[in-house]
N, C-alpha and C positions, 0 to 999 in steps of 0.2 A: 441636494447637490445643487450649485448654482448652474443656470442656464448658460452662463458666460463659458463653460467649458464642455457641456454636453454635446457630443457630435464626434465628427473625425476629423483628426489632427495627422499631418505628415511632415518629416523633416529628414535630413540627411547629415550623418555623422562620419567621420573620417576615423577608422581604426586601423593601425598599422599600416598605413598608406591606401587602405581599401574604403572606399565610399560605399556607403550603404542608407538606403532610404528606410525609415522606419514609419510606420504607420499604427496610430492609435484610435480605437473605437471607443467612445465613452457613454453608456447608458444610464439613464437614471429611472430605474423601476420604481413600483408603489414602496418598496421596503427596502432597497438597497441600491448600490451602485456597480453595475458590471462593466469593467473595461477589458478588452483585449488587445493583442499586438500583431502585426504582421511584420514580417522581414522578408518582402517578395523576392529579393535576390537569392535568399537561401531556401525560397519554397516553403516558408514557416507562416502558417497563418492561424489565427484565433489562439495565440499563446496567451494563458491566463495570467492577468495582472493580480497580485495577491492583495494588494490594498491600492486605495486611491483615496488620496486627501487633498482637500482643498480648502486654504483657511487664509485671509488676508491676501486674497489676489496670489498665493502661492500654490502650486500644484506639485504634488508629490507622488510617484507611482514607483511601488514597490514590484518589481518584476521577479518573484521567487524562483521560476522556472529557470530563469537566466543567471540568477544571483547577481542582478542589476538592479540600478535605481535611476530614476530620472527626477531632477527637482528643477522647477522653472517658475517665472514671474510672469504673470499676465500683464504685459505692459501696454497693450491697447487692445481693441476689440479684434480677435482673430488672430493674434500673434502671442506666443510664450517662449520667452527666451530663457535658458537654462543650460543645466550641465547632465549629460549622461556619463553614470559611472558603471564600469565593470572590471572586474579582476584587477583591482587597485589603479586603475585607468580612467582618468576624468576627461571628457571632451566634450567641446560645446555643441549643443543641439537646439535649434529654433525651431518651434512648431507652428505651422499655420493651419488655419482651418479650411476644409474643403468638404465637398460633398463626395463621399464614395460611392463608387460604383463597383458592378462585379470585377473582382480581378482578373487581369489578362484580357484576351479577345474572346468574348462571349461565343463568337463563331466558332471557336476550337472545341469548345465543349461536345464531349460525344453525345449525340441524339439516342433517344430509347430505341430508335430504329436500328442504329449502328451498334448499340450495345447488344440487341436481340441477334444481330448477324454474328458477332463475337459468341454469344451463348450458343447457338446453332452449329458453332463449329466445333463444339464439344461432342463430336459423335464417335461411335466405336464401340467395341464390345468391352465395355467397362462394367466391373462387377458393382460399383459406388458411382452415385452421382454426387455432383456437387454438394447439395444440401445435406448428403449423409456425412459429411466430415464437419459440418458447421451447425448440426442441430443440437440442441441443449438437452441435458439429460431429463428424464421425466420426473426424477426425485433427486434431491440434493440437502445440503446443510442437515445433515444428520448431528444428533445431540443427545446427551444422555440427563437425566435429571439428577440432581445432586444425590439422591439417595439410592439412584441406580433402578429405580422400580419402572420407569418411563422412559419411552425414546422419542423424540421428535424429529420433524423432516418437514421439508417443503416438497409439494408435488404439484405438478401442473396438469390440467384437463387436456384432454385431447383436442388438437387444432385450436389450442390458445396459448398465449404466453404469459398469463396469470399463473402464479405460484401461491398456492394456499398453504397454511401451517396445520400439521396435523400432530398430536399426541397418540402414542401407542402405549398401552398398558403392556409390559413383557410378559406377565404371567399369565394374562387370560387372552392375549391378542388384540383385545378390543381398541378400536382406533375412533379417534374422535376430531372432527375438523374444527379447531378454536379459532382460527382467523381466515377470512375470505378475503384475498386481493381483488379489489375493484379498481375503480379510476385511480385510487390512493394508492402509492407504489409503497410495498413493504421492503426497506432497504435490508433489514437484518432482524435476528430475535435472539434472545438470551435466557438462560435459565437463571433467575435469581434465587429462587429456593423452590422447595417442592410444591409449592401453592401457586406460585406467579410467576409468569413470563413477561419479560419486557422486550418490547419491539420499537423500531423506528418507522414512522410513516409519514409522508407528505400529504398536503392537504389537495385533494383533487388533482395530483400531477404537476402541483408547482415546486417541487424539489425543495420545499421548505419544511424539513423534518422536525417532527415532535416525538418526544419518548411517551409511549403508552405502556401500560401494564394489564394483563387480563388472567384471569384463572385457568387451571389448566383443563377446565370443562367448558372454557369458552365465555363464562360469565364475567360480570364486574368488569367490562372493557373501559379504560378510562385513560382521558389524555391527561399526563402529569406535568407538562409544559404547556398550559393553554393560553400561550402569549402570541398575539397577532404579531406577524412578520417575522419570526425568529427561526433561527437554526439551533437544533440541540442533537447533543451525542453523547453517549455513555463513555466515559474514559476511565473509570475505576469501578469494578463490580464490587470490591469489598467484600470478600469471601469470608471474613471473620465477622461481619455483622448481617443479620438475615434480612433486614428491612430497609437497608439503606444503600445507595450507589453513589458515586460522584460522576456528575455531569458536567459539559461544558455548553454554554450558549451566549449568544450574543444580544442578551436583553437589552442591556444599557447601552451599548453602542453596537451597531450592525458591522462594523469594520473589525470588531476585535472579539474574541470568545473568552470568558470568564469561567472559573468553577464554582459550582454549587453542591452541596450535599443534600440528596433527595430522599425523603421517606417515601417509599413506593406503597404504603399503607394510607397514611395520612395524606399524603401530597405536600408536605411541609417541605420548604426549600430554604437552605441557609447558605448565602455567599461566603466563600471560603478566602477569595482574594480578589482585588481589584485589578485589572489590566488598563492602566490610565495612559501609559506612553504610546500614543497611535503610531508615531513615527519609529518607535523601537519597540514593538509589541512582544509581549511573552507567546512563545510558539508552541510552550510544551511544560506541563507541571508535572513534578516527581511526588510522589506519595510512599509511604510506609505501608505496611499491610493492615494498619490500624486506620488507615486513611488521612493520616496527619500529613498536611503539606510540608515537604522537607527541602524542595528545591525548584527551580524552573530554568527554563533555558529562552533566551532573549534574542530576537534579531535585529542586528546593529546597522543602520544605514541601508536595509534591504540585501544585504550581501553577506556580512558576517555574522557570529554569533557569539554569545556570552553565557557561562554555566554560573547560576547562582545558588548559593547553599545556606540554609537557615541555621545558625548560630543557636543550639538547643538551650544554652542558659539565658539568652537575652531575647529570643525570638526574632532578632532581626537578620535580615539576610545580607550576605556579602559576596562580593565577585570572587570566584575561584579560578576560571580559565576564560582566556578569550581566543576564538578559533577563527581562521581564516574560512573562506567558502570551500575549501578542499580539506579541511581538518576535522576530525571527530573528537570528541570527548563527551560521553553522554552516560548516565545513570541507567544499568540494566535492572537491578534490584539491588534492595538493601541487605546485608548478612545479618542472619537471625542466628546464627549458630554460634559466634562469639559474644563478648560481653560489652564490647565497644559500639555504641549506637551511631557513631560517625563515620564507619565503615561500610563501603557499598562495592558492588561489581560495577566496574566501568569498562567501556568500551572505547577505545581509544587509538589514534595514530599519530599523536602529538611528538612521539619520539621515534617514530619508526614510520616506515614506507606502507606499512600494512596495519591493519587493525587488530589490536590485540585485547585480550581481557584481563584487568587487573583487578585485584583489590586496592582501594584507594581510601585513606583517611582524609576525610574532610577537613577535621579540625586541624591538622598539621600540614594539610595540603601537599600530600606525599603518597608515592606508591608504598604499598606494604610489600607487595609481591606480585610477581606475574603468575596468573591462573591457567591461560591458556593461549597459545599462537600457533601458527603455521608458516613453515618456512617460505612458502610459494603464494599463499592465498591469504585473504581477509579473513579473521575470525567471524564466524556467523552468529548462530544463536546458543542459548545454553538452557538447560532445563532442569528444575529442582523438584523434589517430592515434598509437597505439604504434610504428607502422613507421617513420612520418614525424617521428620526434624529438619526439612529443608536440604536434605543430601542431594548433593549434584548427581543427575541421571547422566547427562551427555553433554557434550560441546559438539557443535557442528560446523563445517565451511563449504562453500560452493566451490569446487575445484571444476574438473572435467564433468563431474557430477556432483550431487550433494553427497557429502561424507558424514556418516555420523560416527563419532568417537565415545562409545561408552564408559562411563565411569563407575557408576554404582554396579553391585553385583546382580541386582535385578535387571538392569538394561543390559548389562553384558548378556547374561542369559536369554533375554528377549530378543535381542539383534542377533544372537547366534541361530534362534530358531526361526526367525524370519528370513534371513540368509538361506537357510536350509530349505526352507519351505517355498521361497519366492527367489529363485537365483536370477540373476540378471535383471532385478526390480528395485524400485526404490520404496520405501514403507515410511510412514510418518502416523504417529499418535496424535489424533484430533481430537479426542474427548475421552472423560474419564468421571466415574462416580467419586465422592468425596473420600470414600475408603480406599480408592484404587483396586477395587476388587474387579470391576468390570471396566474395560477400555474399548474405545473404538479406534480402529487404526485404517488407513487407508493404503493399497498397494498401487504401484502405477510404474509405466515405464516408457520409451520412446515409441512402442507399439501398442501400448494399452492406456488408454484414458484414465481407468481407475475402477477399483472395486473396494467397498467398504466391508469390513468384518468386525465382529464383535469377539472379544478376549475374555477368557475367564481366567483371573490371575490365580485362583485357587487350585483349579485343574490343569492350568497350563494349555488349555484348548481353546481353539477359535472356530467359529462357523460364519459361512458367508452371509452377508445382509444384503448387498445390492451392487450390481454391476451397472455402471454410469451409462456405458455406450455398448451395450451387448450386440447391436447390429454390426460393429466393426470387429472383423475377427483378426486376432492377434496375428494369425500365420498370413493375412493377405497385407500387411503393414510393412513398410520399408524400415530398415535399420538407420539409425542416427549415429552416426560416428564423431566423436571427440578428435579434434586435429590440432595441432600446432605448428608453428613454423617461424623462422627469424627474418625480421623485418632488415632493410636496407642499414637502418641506424643501431641494429645490433639487439633490438628488443625482441622479446618471445611474445608472439600473436597466437591467442586462442580462437577456436571457434568450433563450428560442426559442420559436417556434410551428411545429407540425407541422399541415397542412392537407389535408383530403381533396379529391379531385379537384373534387368538386362544389362546395366553397367557393372554390376559385379561378376557377370559372367564374361565382362570383356568389351562389350560393344560401346562405342562412344556415343553420348547423348548429349542432348542441349543442357547447359548451366545456366541456372536462374541464382544471382547474386542477392540477397534479401537483407540488405542491413537494418540493425536496430536503431532506436532512437538513442537519444544521449547528448554527449557522451557520458555524463557522470549519472552514477546511479541507477543505469540500465544496462542490461547486458542478456544476451542470448542465453538458454539453459539447456540441459540435456533433458527431454521429455517428449511427450506426444504434442506434435505440433500439426494441426490440421492443414495449413498450407502446405508445408513439406510433404505431407502425406497425399494430399491430392496431387499436386505437381509430380510425384514419384509414381502413381498410380497411372499419369499420362506419359510417362518416360522421359520426365524431365528430373534432373539433379538440382539440389539446391544447396547452396554453400552459405552460411552464417558465419560472420567473421565478428568478435567483440574487438571494441575499441581499447586500446590501451590506456588505461586511466587509474593511475595511481599518485599518492602524494609525491613518491620520489621523482615521477615523470614531470609533475607541474615543477618542482623546486628544480630539476635538471635544466628544462628548457623555457 
């Protein structure tokens, strides 16, 4: 990256009559360009810039989190003139170079001594300390091997933040530590087959993650992406192929990721597609179960998106849909039950104010039928059984709580059993062997962080595996209640309130309003919230209100 633009830049834009200062920090590292953005007036700092492109004295900044973009020309040293675009509005923005200092008044920063005084004020006959609510579980990330003979998990040592990876043979109970987390951070791990486990690890804490593979006894540990300065991640596990996965990495250009088919035994890598348009990059690739690239989603002008699909006869990709930043049209999965290879399950709100799931014919560019929708909430996920010929198990949506609507006979029976065994709690299947004889599921609630169980699908019985936070007793925790009310403009607002016991008894208590980020794509949900539980234990109520954000709201206003 040219030294002409590396540094700190600021300028003022006028949006809807309001002047706002914007600050950009452009840093050139050894392997990449890191750019962040501040909007001091809104108290927003260190907003990540998705892409930074500088060519022919023209600077382009794609601000994914804000669905915005800046394009400008370096007209002389220290001055960039251009346009800032957001929500279909484009306004002039001139950036000038300056030397950034600490934001605000450094004298206002709370000193360690003052923080200690605040901490010392937390005195009283409390059963739990602050750290009790925010400690991490000793064990986590439970998974089953494809044949169901082994269970893996991560576990940290006492007085350490390092989380090692262990494999337990279920029949004998024998445990082997296959990975030791040291200075290098292990982001995640996956069972690829019954002999090999994949994991993502950085290099000395630099957060440049590579894909590694290791045998289940800890031997033959290999870096499968041994390229300097790259980031890599697994994007498709290819369950139908024992020794192959699809990964994405920025090997050719540090600003974009491209897909590769990786042989985890030989290390052979085959590039599947090129991501050449830096200003309008591909953001996601769609594959069928055989690993064939069938479509992709492209980011356009840093704000909008496009869905492209592959003509199965010619091999050429063609445009299917254009979406504004607040619209959705994305492939969930391809249909393997019917005989039409161009039909897929799609989540969309292009013709509705809420996301619904439809079967879509990509060759005819038309909806075949609606599969699932909810009158009040966006459709969430769907799950299918690979063993039972891709039968749909359930649909879900997030309302006041997460709601599972079972479809298959198996899931109807399983759901009834879970509701009977764990009333007033949510449950989720988090793993299964390939034959779906053994399942892992977790149970959680507003008063309970979570407990893992193992389910025997043949006997329809389950056994407790691990409670994540056993020191927090459910009977001591506060209830989180879903609430809703009508705003002055007639819209329904949803939220949650967590009340200490004395408030339920009728005593007036202080109320903390704790808003979430957003507004798009982020919301508070029902479940265990350590902040709300801490406040309740100290006698304070917590109100969490969800922003109104639907496509209909954007279109109306």
